[in-house]
C-alpha positions, 0 to 999 in steps of 0.5 A: 475496523472489524466488520466489512460494512465497518471498515468501509464505513472507515474509509468513507470517514478517514476521505471525508477527514482528508478533504477537510483538512486539506481544504485549509490547505495552500495548494502547493501540491495537488491533494486531490491526488493525495486524497485518492492514493491515500483513499486507495491504501485504505481500500486496500488495507480494509479490502484484504485484511482476514481480521481487523485492521488500522489506519493511523494518521497524523499530521504535524507542524514541523520547527521549519514551519511546514507541516507533515503528515504521517501515516500508517495502514495496517491489516492482518492478511498474508500479504502480497506474496503470500497470498500469491503463493497460496493461489497455486497449487503444487505443481505451480509451486514446484515451477515458481519455488526458485523465481518466486521471491518477493521480489517477483511477487511484488513486481506482478503486484506493480504491473496494472491489472493484476490484483490477488483479490477475486470479484467482479473483475472492476478496477482490480489491479489498479491499486499498487500500480497507482499508489506507488506512482502517485507516491513518486509523483506526489513526493509521498515516501512510501515503504511496505512491510508484507509478511516478513520483508520491507520495501521502499516503493518509492525509491524504485526505478523501474518495477524490474526484479532486480530493482524491487530487489535492491529496496526490499529487505528480510525483517524475520518476522511476520508481521501481515501486511502495512504501508507506511509513509509521509509527506509535506504538506 
């Protein structure tokens, strides 16, 4: 997805593909909610990339006869933590330096109404909280890679600083931002 128009077209195509494959499945899950969550991740990926972005989906039959949908969406943006850090002036950085790690950035990002994206204010700040809560309710395993950290969002019992710190790990390599996960269909 190289351009903004390409990105929006890819998100629309992904949504249509998901609806098509889910129409043939028995209704054991709220598949409409799953489409909304997967579309929201794709939209976030498209909106926050600084260049190209990639969407990957794999539908696989398990040896048990069940199906699993695996997904990986990644962008070349700076990630949530770096986006927040770059928005602050020097005085704010010094003031927050002691407390503003990745865990605190995610505590902010997982609040409804919070967004690092500028715009007209419509539908901003719902993405990450909607994605996390939807994944938890549907049993989707979801982790994110953000700059040099990996976080297990669906392991969070609450969005406190200490709970997020327990579920994020330092990777020592910068990779932009990515969602990775799987759900049994």
